[in-house]
C-alpha positions, 0 to 999 in steps of 0.5 A: 184821418184825412190830411193834406200834404204839400210836396215841393220840388227844389228849384234845382231838380230836373223833375217837373210837377207833372212827373210827380203828378203822374207818379202819384196818379199811378199809385192811386188812393189820394187826390192830387193837384199839380201846382207850380212848385210840386203837388198837393196830395190829400187822403188818408195819412198812411196812404199819403206817407206811402206815396210821398216815400215813393215820390222821394225815391225819384229824387231823394235830395230834391223832393220835400214835403210838409203838412198843409193846414188847409184842404185842397179847394178850401174856400178860405184860401182858394184863389178861384173863390177869393177872386184871384191874386196870390193865395195866403202864404204863397210868398212865404212858400216861395222863399222856402222853395228858394232855400231848398236848393241849399238844403239839397246841396248839403244833402248831396255833400253829406253835411247833415248829420243823421237824426238821433232819437232823444234818450229819455232820462228819469229824474228824481223828485229831489232833483226836480225840486232843485232844478225848479228852485235854480230856475226860479233864482235865475228868473229874478224877483220880477218873474216871481212876482216879488219886488225888484230894486231900481235906481229910484227904490223898490218896485212891485213886480 
């Protein structure tokens, strides 16, 4: 399935977007567009994951990625097709990029715990009923569609 990834450099990285672009181009198999903050990569998801893993090896704590909702050159957000100006979402992206240097510092210091895989726990029917009943009681009569008492009397919820 074709996906588009946004690869972003932290502001404190010694790498440049062109360095990332050159590395991605040598690996091939995806379309890459250099941006002021990093790259946009588009291609088959498995190939993208391989390339992003290789790019991260260049500076593991300062290269970040996420899925982009629009393809490269999508006319709905492409500046050239909209007549210029910042693209939709650019200002939020700028804020996120500024925060990445703090994430990088935490990664360098080893302050972030290793992610754990959630354990699956089986629950019995009786326990499920009890939990649902407790949740219903906590929600109060208004959430259950009953009557709620006020200073002026009962009110239909």
